[in-house]
C-alpha positions, 0 to 999 in steps of 0.5 A: 468486514470480512471475517477471518482476514487478518494482517498476514492473510494477503501474504499467505494468499498472494505471495506465490504469484505476487510479482506476476499479478500485482505489477501496476506498471508505475514502478520506475516513475514511483522510484524516481519520485521517491528518490527525488523527494527523499534526497539523501535521507534514510527511508522506511518503507511500510509493507515492503513486500517483495521489494518492488520499490526498495530494491531499485532504491537500494541499487541507487545507493539510497539507505532504505529498510522496511517491514511487512506483516507477511514473512512470505513476502519478505522471503520473496524479497530475500531471494532476489539479487540484493534482497538480503542487503536490505534490512527487513522485519515482520511488523503490523502497519498499525502497531510498530516501533523501530529503535531509530529515526528516518527522514522519509517514509512511504506507503504505496499501492493502496496498501493503507487500505489493507488496514480495514478500520479507520482506527487502525489507519489512524494508528498507522499515521501515529506510528509513522510520525513517531519514527520520523525525524523533525521535518521528516516526510511521509508519502502515501499512494492510494486509488481514488474511491469510486462508488459508481462502479457498484450497483446496489453496493455490489459488483462482479467483473470478469478479469480473465477468460481463456479456453481453460480458465475464467477469473472473476472478481465479486465485491460487496461495498459498505459505504458506511464503513467505507469497506470493500470485501473482494472474492477473486474466483479462479476457475480452471480445469483443476478446480476453483480457487478463492482469493479473498481481499478486504479493504477500507478506502479513504477519501483524500480529505479524510487522509488529511485529517488522519495526518493532522491527528498524528501531527503532520502538516500537508505538503502536496497532493498529486494525481499521479507519479508525474506530479499531475494535478489531482482532479475529480477525474483522477483514478489515484492520488499521491499525498505528501505530509511532513512533521514540523521541522522543530 
């Protein structure tokens, strides 16, 4: 596990460029599915970030609020039109509590993997269960683990090359702990900048076990935001769980 990388590290390192460099291109499809699943229920977003999903949900008249471990990311949200109308607070995904209950919660864009231990990920599910009403649902999106991209549990990729810059990504994989330590290296005329990132990936079957430990029941898994089937060739998955109705 990467030493020194904590819950607020991502925001401190990436907030300034987050909206420019971290758009997966699935925002509209994600918003449409969450709005359809949540109906008129109140929504809690874990790791709300700069509001990529919360803002369009709010614009549809949906009751959404959320938290993030990074004050920097929340400040990005507040600076956007309508951002100050969304209730937000600073909290850790593995240790949070709110004095209200929600009908729907979601954690998307691989953000569960930012919790770098299995124990922390299990605690996240338990916290969500404590905040949901009976029958409330929890949606998680994450990439499908792929060990084939590593050779000797290492990988180096070229992310961007131009006349004046080269962006590289180096990664070390530990299959025992299911962790990946990334170092994103930006070389420019001004010098070199290091952008670390630590993750712990989760297999879909392991996710089911985490949900079951928190008292959730499985509803469905898809291989994308259009409800396509989850298959061995899927690059990502969307899993939906529910608290028992009574």
